[in-house]
N, C-alpha and C positions, 0 to 999 in steps of 0.2 A: 462361026461359032463354038468356038470348044471346050468344051464340059471335062472337069479331073476329079475323080471322087477317090479320097481316104478315107481310111475305118482306122481307127483309134478308141483309147477307153479311158475309163478313170473310175475309182473308188471314192465314196463320200460319204459319212451320215449326214442326215439334215431330216427337220419333220415342217410338215402346212404348216404357214399362219394362217386363220382365220377359216380351219377346214373342219368340219364336224365328223368325226371318223380316228380314224388305227391311224392314219397318216400324220394324224397332229404329234402322235408322239415320234419319239425318237428312233428313228431306222434309217436304213442304207440301203445302197445299190451299189453295185458293179455297173456303173453306165456306157454303153455303147454308144460314140458319136462318127456321127459321118459328117464331110466337109464336102461340099462341093463349089466347085469355083468355075469361073469362065473366062475366056481368052476370046477376044478376037482376033491377034496377028500369033503368030509364032514368034520366036529370037532365031538366032541364025544358026542356032543347034537344033531347030526343029521343037524348042519347048513352048508348052505354055509358059508353063512355070515347073523349076525344078522337083520331083515332088521331096527332094531331101529339105528342100525348103520351105516346101507344104507344110512335110511333116514338124520340122523341126520347130516352125512359128508356130504351129497349131498345139504341139506340146508344150510349149511355154507358158502356153493359157494354161493349160489343163493342170501344168503342176501349182498353180496360185489354187484348185482347186481337191486337187487328189489327194487323200487321207485326210480329207479337214471334212472339220463339221462347219458344212457352210452355212448356216444361220449365223455364224461371227465374220463372214467374211465379205464385204460389203459387195456388191448390195443386198446380200443377201440378208443383211439387218435389219432391213428396212419393208424391202418383201419377200415376198414366200419362192423359196428355191426349190420352183416346183419346175418340171422339165421342159414347159413354156420358156420359162423366166432364164435359164438356162440357158436352153439353146439361145435365145437374144443375145443374152452375156457373150457367149462363145461367138458370134455372130458380131458383135460391134466390135470388139477385143480384136478378134483377127484381120477383121474391113481397117480396123485403123494401121496396121503394118503390110495387107497382103494389096488394098485398091489402090490402082498406080495408074488407072485411065485406061490400061490396057486390060489388065486380069481385076476380076472382081472378085469376090464373095457371094454366091449365088443363093444355097441356101446353107446352115447346119441343120442337123436328126440328132436327137437325143433321147436313144431307147435305155428308159429303163426298168425293164426287163422283156424278154424275148416277143413277148406280145404287143408290148404298148412305146409309144414313140409319141415325142411333137419335137415339131420342126417350125425354124424360124427362117423367113426369106426378104427381102426391099419391097417386093411387091408385095 
């Protein structure tokens, strides 16, 4: 099994829903995002997936979030835009476009600070 990882980022504002504390107030983060995919086989060029494709498709999804107020974007208008829920959102959206029987999104990790992150995987 081959594993590929990219790192990227986005900035956005949010406030947690049903949270008792400061994070229920409007605030923002410069989120770092780690995308990990796996593949069983390589193509004729010796690639599992072109990093350009992986970066492009990831950035298309992050463009939905970047410099936005997350609480106004579906599904975060109904669920709390926590790092946990953001990692699942990115995982599901990216899986829709990348998973093809060989390549599959394995894990998305979203860092809200240098010391705190949340990950989502299908397992």
